[in-house]
C-alpha positions, -999 to 999 in steps of 0.1 A, spaced: -581 444 -496 -565 414 -511 -594 395 -525 -574 362 -526 -564 363 -490 -589 387 -474 -561 407 -459 -568 444 -454 -542 471 -455 -548 504 -438 -530 536 -449 -530 566 -424 -514 597 -439 -494 619 -416 -508 653 -426 -528 662 -395 -533 699 -406 -550 695 -440 -576 670 -453 -557 648 -477 -575 637 -508 -544 624 -526 -550 587 -522 -551 565 -553 -546 530 -565 -522 513 -589 -526 477 -601 -502 466 -574 -506 491 -545 -516 524 -532 -501 559 -537 -506 591 -517 -492 625 -511 -487 633 -475 -494 670 -478 -470 693 -460 -489 704 -429 -466 685 -406 -434 691 -427 -434 658 -445 -443 666 -481 -433 632 -494 -453 612 -519 -454 575 -513 -462 542 -530 -471 511 -509 -466 478 -527 -494 458 -511 -480 423 -519 -445 431 -506 -458 452 -477 -431 479 -485 -434 516 -488 -413 535 -514 -408 573 -517 -420 586 -551 -412 623 -548 -415 654 -525 -431 687 -531 -437 711 -502 -471 728 -503 -486 705 -530 -476 669 -522 -499 649 -545 -496 618 -565 -521 601 -588 -523 567 -604 -541 545 -629 -557 515 -611 -556 494 -643 -519 498 -646 -489 509 -626 -487 544 -640 -480 573 -617 -481 611 -619 -467 633 -592 -457 669 -585 -421 677 -576 -402 709 -581 -413 742 -596 -410 757 -631 -386 786 -629 -407 808 -652 -442 801 -641 -435 790 -605 -460 762 -609 -455 726 -599 -438 704 -624 -456 671 -629 -437 639 -636 -449 606 -650 -435 571 -643 -443 534 -641 -440 513 -610 -419 482 -617 -422 454 -592 -399 424 -589 -405 394 -568 
């Protein structure tokens, strides 16, 4: 909810097979991992003020993204470590331009 305008944005993830708990806030928007139950293992960022959705990453079987609501920092899983076969986590900063 934009407290200045009262506008409410609703995000409905597309993973109908599995309960998705990967929904988090940044300072400027919302991030989520879609899961992969329906084949879309993409992780997304919605810039609330622009009303635009951006793809962050993609990881089949463990599509998850986390954020810091005080900043625009993100952490997401994408790819596997060749030795351990575990998800590789990446960090980044959302940069918005008007």
